[in-house]
N, C-alpha and C positions, 0 to 999 in steps of 0.2 A: 275462566270462560264457562259456563256451565254444558255439561257432557248429556246432550240428551238424543234419546234413543226412540226413533219414532215404528212403533208397530201395527200392520195391520195385516192380512192374510196373506198378498201376494209379493208387496213390497214392488207395485207396479202404480199405484195411481194414488193413495190417501197420504203413506207413510213418507212415500218418496217425493211429494208435492211439499209436505209439510217440513222435511230436511231442506228442500232446497228456496221457500219462501220465507223462512222467518231466520232471522236475523238476529245477532248479537247471542249466539251459542254455537257451540261446537257439536253439529249434527249428523247423524247417522240414520239408518233406516232399515229394518229387515222386514221378514213374513215371517208366521208362524206356520204355514203350510210348506210341508215335505217339497214341493216344486215350487217354493215363492224364488224369486228373481234374486233376492239376497236372503239365506235361511238362518232364520235366529240361531245363535250360539251361545256357547255360555262365554267365550271372551266376547262377545258384544254384550249380555248382559254385563259383566265385570268392567268392562269398561265406561257403562255409563253411569252418571249420577243421578239421574231420572229417566225410568218409561213412560211412555207416554204410548197408551193403546187406544186404536182407534172405537174400537168397542169392548163390552165386557166380555165376551167371550175369548178375544185375543189376551185380555188379563186372566182370565182362569185358566188357558191352556198355557202361559208363562209359569203362574204358580204351580201348577201341577208337574211341571217340567223340569223347572228351575228352582231350586229349596234358594239360593241365593238372593234371588228376585226381589226387591224391596224398593222402595219409593216408586208405586206402579202408579198411574193416571190414567183415567180412561173419559177421554174427551166427548165420546156417545155421536161419532161423525159415520152415517150410513156408508155403505158400500154404493152409492149411485151418483158416484161423480168421476170425471174424466179427468187425468192428469193436468194439473194447473189451470183447472176452471175457474173462471172468475169467482163465484161463491166460496166453491172450497178454501181457494185463497184468501178470502173473507174472513171464512169460517175461521181457518188455522190461525189466522194472526190476530185475532179477536180474541181466540181462546190462550193463545200464548202469553197475552198480557200481564199474567195473575205467575205463571213460571217463569217470568223474565222480572218479575219484582224481587228487589232483593240480589239479583245476579251478580256479584263479581267481575268487573270490566276485564281482568286480567288474574290469573293465578302465578 
């Protein structure tokens, strides 16, 4: 199963929603801010097969702070949604279709 780390700023709304609403993957979430609910760590980076950032500045921060981070995607989802908001869930599931293509069922 593909291991996907979803990243936003605070790990409260977007990345948390993504981890909870997208099936078919092993998902975790974290935030780039020092006061995030779950702070992004090297262990989380190393655990993941793919890192999905909600915005470009998250990817920039990861690239600057974690030299080992690769396979980063940016989905371009602004911080304007509440946790599990219908529109956010729909958008995340839609964007995850390409992520899930070719994902092995089990490893």
